[in-house]
N, C-alpha and C positions, 0 to 999 in steps of 0.2 A: 797421525795419519791413519785413516781406515781403509781399507781395500773393500771394494764391493764383492759381494759373494758371487761365488761361481754357480752359474746356471747352465745345465747341459742342455745342448740343443738337440732337438730331434733330427735323426739322420734321415735325409731324403732318401726315398726309394730309387734304386738303380733303375735307369730306363733300359729296356731290352729292345734291341733293333728289331724292327718288323720283319725283316727277311731272314732271321736267324731260324735254322732249322733244327729239329731235334736230332739227338744222337743217331748215328747209324746202326741200324739193327744188325745183330750178329747173323742174322740169316743171309744178309747181303755179302758179308765177309765170307761166310761159309760157302756161298754159291761161287764166288770168285775163285775160292781155293779149288773146289771141286770140278767146275766146269770151264776154267780158263783155257782159251786158245792161243792168246798172245802171250809170249814171254820174252822180255828184253834183257839180256845179260848187262848187269850194272858193274861187274867186276867184284873181285874180293869175295866170291861165293854167293853174291846177292843177285836176284832176280826180280824184276818187275812183272807181276802178273795182272793181266785185263781180260775182260770179255769182249770180243768184237762184236760188231752189230749183227753180223750173221749168226753168231753163236747165241745172242740174246733172243732171237726170234725162234731158236729150237723149242720144241714143245716141253722137253723136260727142264729146260732153264725157266721157261715161263711158269711152269707149274711150281717150281721150287721158289721163285721170287714173287709171283703174283702181281700186286700192284706196284712193287719195288722195282720193276724192270728198267724204268726210266732212270732212276736214281742209280741202279747198278752199272749203268753205262759210263758213269763218271767216276766209278770207284778203281782204284789201283791198289794191289797189296805188294809191299816189298818184302821178299820172302828171303831168309838166310838158308841156303841149301846145305851149308855144313852143319848147322845146328837144327835144321828142320823146324824152324819157328818163325813167326811173323815179326818183323822189325818195325814196320809202320804201315798204317792204313791211310791213304790218301784219297780225298775227294775233291774233285773239281768244283768250284762255286758256280 
């Protein structure tokens, strides 16, 4: 009995979703950390930091973000007060 020879199949390219956004620039995260005006205590030394609509209209925030102001409106940073470090960056879809 003979076996047929193995033929490697070409891998099909992975389809990327049309709505997929590029990665969030570090300048947006930096602006949220520097200019945030909304802070919600999450417990255990964690705080959720955001920029309000009013703060996004401020000249210094507009200058720092440029065209990314609209995207920064949907960004929140989960901050660890005890360690002074970012836990997670969240972006609403």
